C-alpha positions in Angstrom: -43.8 36.6 13.8 -43.7 32.9 15.0 -43.9 31.8 11.4 -40.9 34.0 10.5 -38.8 32.7 13.4 -39.8 29.1 12.5 -38.8 29.8 8.8 -35.4 31.2 9.9 -34.8 28.2 12.1 -35.7 25.8 9.3 -33.4 27.6 6.9 -30.6 27.5 9.5 -31.1 23.8 10.1 -31.2 23.0 6.4 -28.1 25.0 5.8 -26.3 23.2 8.6 -27.5 19.8 7.3 -26.2 20.7 3.8 -22.8 21.7 5.2 -22.5 18.5 7.3 -23.4 16.4 4.3 -20.9 18.3 2.1 -18.2 17.8 4.8 -19.1 14.1 5.0 -18.7 13.7 1.2 -15.4 15.5 1.3 -14.1 13.3 4.1 -15.4 10.2 2.3 -13.6 11.3 -0.8 -10.3 11.7 1.0 -10.7 8.3 2.7 -11.4 6.7 -0.7 -8.3 8.4 -2.2 -6.2 7.1 0.7 -7.6 3.6 0.4 -6.9 3.7 -3.4 -3.3 4.7 -2.9 -2.7 2.2 -0.1 -4.4 -0.5 -2.2 -2.2 0.2 -5.2 0.9 0.2 -3.0 -0.1 -3.1 -1.4 -0.9 -4.6 -4.9 2.4 -3.4 -6.2 4.4 -4.8 -3.3 2.8 -8.2 -3.7 2.6 -8.5 -7.5 6.1 -7.2 -8.3 8.0 -10.2 -6.7 5.5 -12.6 -8.3 6.1 -11.0 -11.7 9.8 -11.1 -11.2 9.7 -14.8 -10.3 7.4 -15.7 -13.2 9.6 -13.7 -15.6 12.7 -15.4 -14.3 11.0 -18.8 -14.8 10.0 -17.9 -18.4 13.5 -16.8 -19.2 15.0 -19.9 -17.6 12.7 -22.1 -19.7 13.6 -20.2 -22.9 17.3 -20.7 -22.1 16.7 -24.4 -21.5 14.7 -24.7 -24.7 17.5 -23.1 -26.7 20.1 -25.2 -24.9 22.2 -22.6 -23.2 21.5 -24.0 -19.7 20.7 -27.5 -18.7 
């Protein structure tokens, strides 16, 4: 009888541990998704102005090379 009760308790603890690990992975997945989205937004906010400035500089140099602007 004690062996049966011990087995039931062991199965219960294993089930609870499995559920907690699964919940942890689910939370970790959501945190990684949020970090990815925030990282992409941050990267876009900081690279877009740089790309615009570099693009304007390239266009300006092309116009200077052609002789349209001095």
